[in-house]
C-alpha positions in Angstrom: 131.4 121.8 67.0 132.0 121.4 63.2 131.0 117.8 63.4 127.7 118.9 65.1 127.0 121.5 62.4 127.5 118.9 59.6 125.5 116.3 61.4 122.5 118.7 61.8 122.9 119.9 58.1 122.9 116.2 57.0 119.8 115.4 58.9 118.1 118.5 57.6 119.0 117.6 53.9 117.8 114.0 54.5 114.4 115.2 55.7 114.1 117.7 52.8 114.8 115.1 50.1 112.6 112.5 51.6 109.6 114.9 52.0 110.1 115.9 48.3 109.6 112.1 47.5 113.2 111.4 46.5 114.1 107.6 46.8 115.3 107.3 50.4 118.0 104.7 50.0 119.8 106.8 47.3 119.6 109.9 49.4 120.9 108.0 52.4 123.7 106.6 50.3 124.8 109.9 48.7 124.8 111.7 52.1 126.8 108.8 53.6 129.4 109.0 51.0 129.7 112.7 51.5 130.0 112.2 55.3 132.6 109.6 54.8 134.6 111.9 52.5 134.4 114.7 55.1 135.4 112.3 57.8 138.5 111.2 55.7 139.7 114.8 55.4 139.3 115.1 59.2 141.6 112.1 59.6 139.1 109.3 60.0 139.4 106.8 57.1 136.2 105.3 55.9 137.5 101.7 56.1 140.0 99.8 58.4 143.5 99.1 57.3 142.6 95.4 56.6 140.1 96.3 53.9 141.6 99.5 52.6 142.3 99.9 48.9 144.9 102.5 49.2 142.8 105.0 47.3 140.2 107.2 48.9 137.7 107.0 46.1 137.7 103.3 46.1 137.7 103.2 50.0 134.4 105.0 49.9 132.9 102.2 47.8 134.7 99.6 49.9 132.9 101.0 53.0 129.6 100.2 51.3 130.8 96.7 50.2 132.0 95.8 53.7 128.7 96.8 55.4 126.7 95.0 52.7 128.7 91.8 53.2 128.1 91.9 57.0 124.4 92.5 56.5 123.3 90.3 53.6 124.3 87.0 55.4 122.8 87.9 58.8 120.1 90.5 59.3 119.4 90.9 55.6 118.8 87.2 55.2 116.5 87.1 58.2 114.4 90.0 56.9 114.2 88.5 53.4 113.1 85.1 54.7 110.3 86.9 56.8 109.3 89.0 53.9 109.1 85.9 51.6 107.1 84.0 54.3 104.7 87.0 54.6 104.2 87.0 50.8 103.5 83.3 50.8 101.1 83.6 53.6 99.2 86.3 51.7 99.3 84.2 48.4 97.7 81.2 49.9 95.1 83.2 51.9 96.6 82.3 55.3 97.0 86.0 56.4 93.4 86.8 55.5 92.2 83.6 57.2 94.0 84.8 60.4 92.5 88.3 60.1 89.0 86.7 59.5 89.4 84.6 62.6 90.5 87.4 64.8 88.0 90.1 63.8 85.0 87.9 63.9 84.3 88.3 67.7 84.5 92.1 67.2 81.1 92.0 65.3 79.4 91.0 68.6 80.4 94.3 70.3 77.8 97.1 69.9 79.6 99.9 71.9 81.4 101.9 69.2 84.3 103.2 71.3 84.8 100.1 73.2 85.1 98.4 69.7 87.5 101.1 68.6 89.9 100.2 71.5 89.6 96.5 71.0 90.2 96.9 67.4 93.5 98.4 68.1 94.5 95.6 70.6 93.4 92.9 68.0 95.3 94.6 65.2 98.4 95.0 67.2 98.4 91.3 68.2 97.9 90.4 64.5 100.9 92.6 63.6 103.1 90.0 65.3 102.3 87.6 62.4 101.5 90.0 59.5 104.7 91.8 58.8 103.3 94.5 56.6 101.7 97.6 58.4 100.2 98.6 55.1 98.9 95.1 54.3 97.3 94.7 57.7 95.8 98.2 57.5 94.2 97.4 54.1 92.7 94.1 55.5 91.3 95.9 58.4 89.9 98.7 56.3 88.1 96.2 54.2 86.8 94.2 57.1 86.4 96.2 60.4 86.1 99.7 59.0 82.6 99.3 57.6 81.5 97.8 60.9 82.9 100.7 62.9 81.2 103.3 60.6 77.9 101.4 60.8 77.9 101.7 64.6 78.2 105.4 64.4 81.9 106.0 64.6 83.1 108.8 62.3 85.3 107.9 59.4 88.3 109.7 60.7 88.1 107.9 64.1 87.8 104.5 62.5 90.7 105.2 60.1 92.9 106.6 62.8 92.6 103.5 64.9 93.4 101.2 61.9 96.2 103.3 60.9 97.9 102.9 64.1 97.4 99.2 64.7 101.0 98.4 63.8 102.4 101.3 66.0 104.7 98.9 67.9 107.3 96.9 66.0 107.2 93.8 68.1 108.3 90.2 67.9 111.0 88.2 66.1 109.6 89.1 62.7 110.4 92.8 63.2 113.5 94.0 61.5 113.8 96.7 64.1 113.6 94.1 66.9 116.3 92.1 65.3 118.6 95.0 65.0 117.9 96.0 68.6 118.7 92.3 69.8 122.0 92.6 68.0 122.7 95.9 69.9 122.1 94.3 73.3 123.9 91.0 72.4 121.0 88.7 72.7 118.8 86.6 70.5 115.5 88.2 69.1 113.2 85.9 71.1 114.8 86.9 74.4 114.7 90.5 73.5 111.0 90.2 72.6 110.1 88.3 75.8 112.2 90.1 78.4 112.5 93.5 76.8 109.6 94.3 74.6 106.7 92.5 76.2 106.6 94.1 79.6 106.8 97.6 78.1 104.6 96.9 75.1 101.6 95.5 77.3 101.5 98.9 79.1 101.6 100.8 75.9 99.0 98.7 74.3 96.6 99.3 77.2 97.3 103.0 77.2 96.9 103.4 73.4 93.6 101.3 73.4 92.1 103.5 76.1 93.6 106.6 74.6 91.9 105.9 71.2 88.6 105.3 72.8 88.7 108.5 74.7 90.4 110.8 72.1 88.3 109.5 69.1 85.1 110.1 71.1 86.2 113.5 72.0 87.0 114.5 68.4 83.7 112.9 67.2 81.6 114.9 69.7 83.6 118.0 68.9 83.0 117.8 65.3 79.3 116.8 65.7 78.8 119.9 67.9 80.3 122.1 65.2 77.9 120.6 62.6 80.6 118.9 60.6 78.9 116.2 58.6 80.5 112.7 58.1 80.1 111.6 54.6 79.9 107.9 54.7 79.2 107.4 51.0 82.7 106.2 50.5 82.1 103.2 52.7 81.3 100.4 50.4 80.9 96.7 50.6 80.2 94.4 53.5 82.5 92.9 56.0 82.3 89.4 54.5 83.4 90.7 51.1 86.8 91.4 52.6 87.5 87.7 53.0 86.8 86.5 49.6 90.5 85.4 49.1 90.7 83.9 52.6 92.0 80.4 52.8 90.2 77.7 54.9 89.9 78.2 58.6 92.8 75.9 59.5 95.1 78.1 57.5 94.9 80.8 60.2 97.4 78.7 62.3 100.1 78.9 59.6 101.3 82.6 60.0 101.8 81.8 63.7 104.1 78.9 63.2 107.5 80.8 63.1 106.8 82.6 66.4 105.6 79.4 68.1 108.7 77.4 67.0 111.1 80.2 68.0 109.6 80.5 71.5 109.3 76.8 72.1 112.9 76.1 71.0 114.5 79.1 72.8 116.7 79.1 75.9 113.7 80.3 77.9 111.6 77.2 77.2 113.7 74.2 75.8 117.3 74.8 74.9 118.0 71.1 73.9 117.4 72.1 70.3 118.8 75.2 68.8 116.6 76.8 66.2 117.6 79.9 64.2 115.0 82.5 62.7 115.6 81.4 59.0 115.4 77.8 59.9 112.2 78.4 61.6 110.8 80.2 58.6 111.9 77.3 56.3 110.3 74.7 58.5 107.1 76.8 58.7 107.0 77.3 55.0 107.5 73.5 54.3 104.7 72.7 56.7 102.5 75.4 55.0 103.4 73.7 51.6 102.3 70.4 52.9 99.0 71.7 54.3 98.3 73.5 51.1 98.9 70.5 49.1 96.8 68.2 51.2 94.0 70.8 51.1 94.0 71.8 47.5 95.3 68.6 46.0 96.7 70.4 42.9 100.5 70.0 42.9 101.2 72.3 40.1 99.1 75.2 41.6 100.6 74.7 45.0 104.1 74.8 43.5 103.1 78.1 41.6 101.9 79.6 44.9 105.3 78.7 46.5 107.0 81.0 44.0 105.6 83.9 46.1 108.1 83.1 48.8 111.1 83.8 46.5 109.4 86.8 44.9 108.8 88.2 48.4 112.5 87.8 49.3 113.4 89.8 46.3 110.9 92.6 46.9 111.9 92.9 50.5 115.5 93.2 49.6 114.6 96.2 47.3 112.2 97.8 49.7 113.8 97.1 53.2 117.2 95.6 53.1 118.6 98.1 50.7 117.1 100.9 52.9 118.7 99.4 56.0 122.2 99.1 54.4 122.1 102.7 53.2 120.7 103.9 56.6 123.5 102.1 58.4 126.1 103.6 56.1 124.7 107.1 56.8 125.0 106.4 60.6 128.5 105.2 60.0 129.3 108.5 58.2 127.9 110.5 61.1 130.2 108.6 63.5 133.1 109.5 61.3 132.6 113.2 61.6 132.1 113.0 65.3 129.0 115.3 65.6 126.8 112.6 67.3 129.6 111.7 69.8 129.9 115.3 70.7 126.2 115.6 71.4 126.2 112.4 73.4 129.2 113.6 75.5 127.5 117.0 76.1 124.3 115.2 77.4 126.4 112.8 79.5 128.1 115.8 81.1 124.9 117.0 82.7 125.1 116.1 86.3 122.1 114.1 87.7 120.0 114.5 84.6 122.4 113.1 82.1 120.7 109.7 82.1 117.2 111.0 81.4 118.4 113.6 79.0 120.2 110.9 77.0 117.0 108.9 76.9 114.8 111.9 75.7 117.5 113.0 73.2 117.7 109.6 71.5 113.9 109.1 71.6 113.6 112.6 70.0 116.0 111.9 67.3 114.1 108.6 66.5 110.6 110.2 66.6 111.6 113.2 64.4 113.5 111.0 61.8 110.5 108.7 61.6 108.0 111.6 61.1 110.0 113.2 58.4 110.8 110.0 56.6 107.7 108.1 57.1 109.6 105.0 58.0 110.4 103.7 61.5 113.0 101.2 59.8 115.1 103.9 58.1 115.1 106.0 61.3 116.1 103.3 63.7 118.7 101.7 61.5 120.3 105.1 60.8 120.7 106.0 64.4 120.5 102.8 66.4 124.3 102.2 66.2 124.7 105.2 68.5 122.7 103.6 71.3 125.4 101.4 73.0 127.7 104.3 73.1 125.0 106.6 74.4 124.1 104.1 77.2 127.7 103.5 78.2 128.3 107.2 78.4 125.9 107.6 81.3 126.4 104.2 82.7 122.9 103.1 81.6 121.5 99.7 81.0 121.7 99.2 77.2 118.4 97.2 77.1 116.7 100.0 79.0 117.7 102.5 76.4 117.3 100.4 73.3 113.8 99.2 74.1 112.0 102.6 74.5 114.0 104.2 71.7 113.1 101.3 69.4 109.5 101.5 70.3 109.5 105.3 70.0 110.6 104.9 66.3 107.5 102.8 65.5 105.1 105.0 67.8 106.1 107.9 65.6 105.1 106.3 62.3 101.3 106.9 62.7 102.2 110.5 63.4 103.8 111.0 59.9 101.6 112.1 57.1 103.9 110.5 54.6 103.9 107.0 56.2 102.6 104.3 53.9 100.0 103.0 56.2 98.6 106.5 56.8 98.6 107.3 53.2 96.8 104.1 52.3 94.1 104.2 55.1 93.3 107.9 54.6 92.9 107.3 50.8 90.4 104.5 51.3 88.6 106.6 54.0 88.3 109.6 51.7 90.3 111.7 54.1 93.6 113.6 53.9 96.6 112.3 55.8 96.6 115.5 57.9 93.1 114.9 59.0 94.2 111.4 60.1 97.3 112.4 62.1 95.3 115.0 64.0 93.6 112.1 65.7 96.6 109.8 66.0 99.2 112.3 67.4 97.5 112.7 70.8 97.2 109.0 71.3 100.8 108.3 70.1 102.1 110.9 72.5 100.4 109.2 75.2 102.0 106.0 74.1 105.5 107.7 74.1 104.9 108.8 77.8 103.8 105.3 79.0 106.8 103.9 77.0 109.3 105.9 79.1 107.5 105.2 82.4 107.2 101.4 81.7 110.8 101.1 80.6 111.9 102.7 83.9 109.8 100.4 85.9 110.5 97.0 84.1 114.0 97.4 82.6 
């Protein structure tokens, strides 16, 4: 039980420091080193005999070195490539062109709550190609938000929908999906198509309907109480949001990597093997040529290309470092044995062990996401435990990994400290708490459908 107590204490400390706005990677790293030190005194060395330095102090640093080496060349490189691609698409106006193309049909809908539901669906689809939840949220706040408010939707309702448009981390560009694919020993495209899509379609439908009904109920309730909705913060017209958009044909560019990965995958055509980074590089070269032919300014086009390398660096700072530290934290938890003890306790429950394990792991992910505001840090911190958890109850690993991975992202719009909630609420002139009051019921519905769909399709 000592390991369980230390595990719970570590999680509580992590939540406390993150809520107090300490830099999460450093907190994860410090806690991980403390856990590894405790584990060493319990007889579990932090590194294998092959890489051991024969001095405990150095072995703690070696554990970080080993994990960094294993991540930079694989998952880390994938994430940095996607991040660089996303920055480049934003620089040349391709992401904005895609949003402009997708949201244009929404202006023809005059039923406000139908529009709310469809806004979520369109936003979630765009999230497959626009990797930043905050970035997509800001684009939608500048484009669709004024339209929603003009149709009579209250500011909080419109902002709640936009703040949750990336509530599912889907597709090959998702770092969580990449990690999940590793856990089930498959490629990320296969994981996306066979694992995520069947469950995600059900969740998307449920969340879209849930938003339409829940936001309507909140709006009527506030109107009945005489609570006025100040729309003076809604400024600008929809067309102004697309001032930096590239030409219409640029909208196809952000879609290229996903298109290439699906076409040249074992499910479609396996005569050519195409990796994620290679697909990104090919897509960037195509985008470079398209931009050059369109703008005919070689020096300016080369300058724009710089955004790719700058984006890779920024993503390493913001995401890859977080992932490495989160995984080291999870590694430290395994060394003290607390998580294994809890998994064994859940597995020992006759008849209900399987479902108890699913709810325990989903609960851990959801709580960790809410207190940290990041679905990435939560999933990477605890996802290494999933294969062991599945094996302990004889459960299909895919059937456990998919709902748990999606639960981590579904919990993000429920956190008042998540980046997208803070950004959207600030533009709408609301507090994050006002926003999550409207997102929590819908995300809980999504969680329920997540579990049911996973049992049916996986």
